[in-house]
C-alpha angles and dihedrals in degrees: 000000000000119000102193096123095066111144095014122122111210121187121213110202121191141149095244129021091187140071088282087074091064114193093356089059090052090048092051091049089051091047092053091052090047092053090050090051088056093052097257132120119245119206115191123211121187145148115269116252137165094276098041096104094040094052099038090100090070088077099046126173092017117087120251120205116199123196123203116240120235116199129356115010091219090065096039098206108183114183096204099043097095092047090051090052093048093047092054094071092221124190090206137005123212119195117205114198130002144220095073138082095276086073089060092045092051092050091051091049090052092048094050099042105028088215125138115292124189126191124201110185092190094214094313092125092059108128091239089058097042090051090062121079090007098176093049091050091046089056091047092050093050095040103048119325098082091046089052094048091050095047099044117113089215137008115209129209126190092211139013088253091057089048088060091049090051092050092049091054103034103028089232118123097180101090117144110230114219124154125225113265117247125223120267112293120247112268094217127066113250122257125216113281134204119260095278116144126195135205110189130174145058115344099237137132091250090064088065093216091156089066090052092050091047091049093050090047090052091054091047092051091052093048089242096132121092113241092251096046114128135182115200119192114197129175151086136253147140114324093247093053093047091048090051090051092050090049092052090052095057090084096032125106117278089241088077116081130183109206100176124224118357128188141169118359094000091054091049091050093053094048093043093048098048122101089208137006109220121209113167091173125170092204136014141154102210107318112228091203090067090055089048090052094049091049087057092048092251116144118222136225105205146145130256086252089074086076095222104116089157087073091062092041093051094045095246096115143042123216106239099178124213108274127080088246096055092042090051091051090051092049090050090052091049092048092050093050115117118232092250092056091044091052089054089054091046090052090050089052092054091048090057091048091050094044129032094010098042115129093235094055094046091044092057091053092051092044090056092046098048095040093048093051094046096047092045090053093048093049091052095055 
C-alpha cells in the first residue's frame, strides 16, 4: 500500500460516528483505515449519540472525539466542536455528510486556519433528498452550507452523477470523483446458493422497501416462489419507520422476515449466504452495502439510483426498477436463473471488488488528493 501521507494529521468530521450514521458511518470507518494504510493519522470528530461508545472500536487505533449536542438533534449544534477541531492541529479536514451543524463547524475551521478542507456530501445533494424538508434545507443553505461549499479546497463526489448534482447546487464543477472502497474480496470462488434474498440497510422511505415487500407478496400469491425462497430484511432506522415496516409485514407472506440491525459476523453471514442483495432505492449516494455484497461474490438487484452503472455493465447486477411490478419481474428473473449463469454474475461481482473498488486503488487516489492539497497549502504560505 502507498505511504505518502506519513506525518499528516487528517480530520474526518461527520454527524455520527456510529451505526446511526448508516452508510456514511461505514464510509468514514473505511476512510480512516485508508488513511492509516497510506501512513497518515486519522482523527475522527462526531456528535455524541447513544451508540457512540459502543461503536468507537471501529476506528481503533485512531482517536475519536465526540461532542455533546445542545438543542434539537436534527440540527446537531455542539458548542465545543470547533474548539476540538482547532486544538487537533490538523493538516486537512474532511467533512462527510451535510445539512447539520458539523458543516458550519468545518467552515469555521477552514476560515480560522486556512488549511485544506474537503467536503463529501455522500449523495445528500441528490434531488430526491433536496426535495424533502425544503424549508430546513433552505435555511441551512443560507446559514452555512453555501459558504462551506464556496470555501472548500475540494468538493468530492462518489460518482459522475453526484458531481453533476453538486455542480447544480454549489455552482462548482471541479469535484474530484472517487468511489468508496469496498471491503477485501473473498478469496474463494462462490458456490451456488439457495433462493435467499437480502435487503440490508437503513429503514427509510428512500430505500423503497414497501415496493420489495409488495413484489414478493405478488409472487407468493401467484405461487411463483420456490418452497425454500426467503426474503430477509435487516437494518435499523427511526422508530416510526421501523414501526411502519413491522406493520406492513403483518399481512405479508411468512417467507419474509425482519431481523433488525445486524453487524459483524452475522452481517457477513447474511450477505455471504444470499443469492441476491436487493436494493430498490429511490435515492443513494454510493451504497456501501453493494460493495460489501460484491466483495462476498453476491450479485445485486438494484435501481439506477444506486449510481453504480458499472455493476450492470460488468454483469454483476440486475436492474430491478422502482415499482412492485418491475421488482417482481426482476425477482422472477433471479429465481429462474440457472446456477451456471448465477456463478458468472458472482464472478463478475468479485472482479469489481478486486478491481475498481479495491482498497489499494482507492487509497492511491485519496493519497494523491490529500497530499496535493496539503503540499499546495504549505507552499503558498
